[in-house]
C-alpha positions as CSV (number, residue, x, y, z in Angstrom):
1,M,0.0,0.0,0.0
2,T,1.1,3.5,-0.8
3,T,0.1,7.0,0.1
4,F,0.7,10.0,-2.1
5,A,0.6,13.8,-1.7
6,V,-0.7,15.7,-4.8
7,V,0.5,19.3,-4.7
8,L,-1.2,21.8,-7.0
9,N,0.4,25.1,-8.0
10,D,-3.1,26.7,-8.0
11,D,-6.7,25.9,-7.1
12,D,-8.3,23.6,-9.6
13,E,-11.8,22.3,-9.0
14,K,-11.7,20.2,-12.2
15,L,-8.6,18.3,-10.9
16,V,-10.1,17.8,-7.5
17,A,-13.3,16.5,-9.1
18,R,-11.3,14.1,-11.4
19,I,-9.4,12.7,-8.4
20,N,-12.7,12.2,-6.5
21,E,-14.2,10.5,-9.6
22,I,-11.4,7.9,-10.0
23,F,-10.4,7.1,-6.5
24,P,-12.7,5.7,-3.7
25,K,-13.9,8.3,-1.2
26,E,-12.1,6.7,1.7
27,C,-8.8,6.8,-0.3
28,V,-8.8,10.6,-0.8
29,F,-8.3,13.4,1.7
30,Q,-8.4,17.0,0.6
31,V,-6.2,18.8,3.1
32,D,-6.8,22.2,1.4
33,S,-7.3,23.6,-2.1
34,R,-3.8,22.8,-3.1
35,L,-3.0,19.6,-1.2
36,I,-4.7,16.2,-1.7
37,L,-3.7,12.9,-0.2
38,I,-4.4,9.7,-2.0
39,H,-4.1,6.2,-0.5
40,S,-3.8,3.0,-2.6
41,E,-4.0,-0.5,-1.2
42,K,-1.8,-1.6,-4.1
43,T,1.8,-0.6,-4.3
44,M,2.0,2.0,-6.9
45,L,4.4,4.7,-8.3
46,A,3.6,8.4,-8.4
47,K,3.7,8.1,-12.2
48,E,0.9,5.5,-12.1
49,I,-1.3,7.9,-10.1
50,F,-0.5,10.7,-12.6
51,E,-1.5,8.4,-15.5
52,K,-4.8,7.5,-13.8
53,I,-5.6,11.2,-13.4
54,D,-4.4,12.3,-16.9
55,T,-6.1,9.8,-19.1
56,D,-6.8,12.4,-21.8
57,G,-3.4,14.1,-21.8
58,A,-4.8,17.5,-20.8
59,Y,-2.3,18.0,-18.0
60,R,0.7,16.9,-20.0
61,A,-0.4,19.4,-22.7
62,G,-0.4,22.2,-20.1
63,D,-4.1,23.0,-20.6
64,V,-4.8,23.0,-16.9
65,V,-3.1,23.6,-13.5
66,N,0.3,22.1,-12.9
67,F,0.7,19.5,-10.1
68,V,3.3,17.1,-8.7
69,I,2.8,13.8,-6.9
70,F,5.0,12.6,-4.1
71,S,5.0,9.2,-2.5
72,I,4.9,9.6,1.3
73,S,7.1,7.2,3.3
74,S,7.1,9.2,6.6
75,Y,5.8,12.5,7.9
76,Y,6.2,14.9,10.7
77,G,5.1,18.4,11.5
78,I,2.2,20.5,12.7
79,H,-1.0,20.5,10.7
80,Y,-4.8,19.8,10.9
81,T,-5.7,17.1,13.3
82,S,-8.0,15.6,10.7
83,M,-5.1,15.1,8.4
84,W,-3.1,13.2,11.1
85,E,-6.1,11.0,11.8
86,W,-6.5,10.2,8.1
87,L,-2.8,9.4,7.7
88,E,-2.7,7.2,10.8
89,G,-2.5,3.6,9.8
90,R,-2.0,4.4,6.1
91,I,1.7,4.9,6.3
92,K,3.8,2.2,7.7
């Protein structure tokens, strides 16, 4: 299982809607308008998450907001309690 952080360079409701459309609700946590966490029960690469999101090539063509995907192997810091609760048990 793998957890990813999707970091957007600007707000994009279309991208958020696309992520919510293709991943189960319990596997997505929108921290704020520019940070979305995605959890997969399968071991996946960030590139595979990108390819699931960008099936029509719009993001590669630069027609919409830029974003980057990071695989999360550990975390630490200060942020919303709800985010820590969502991450708990998903990252081992």
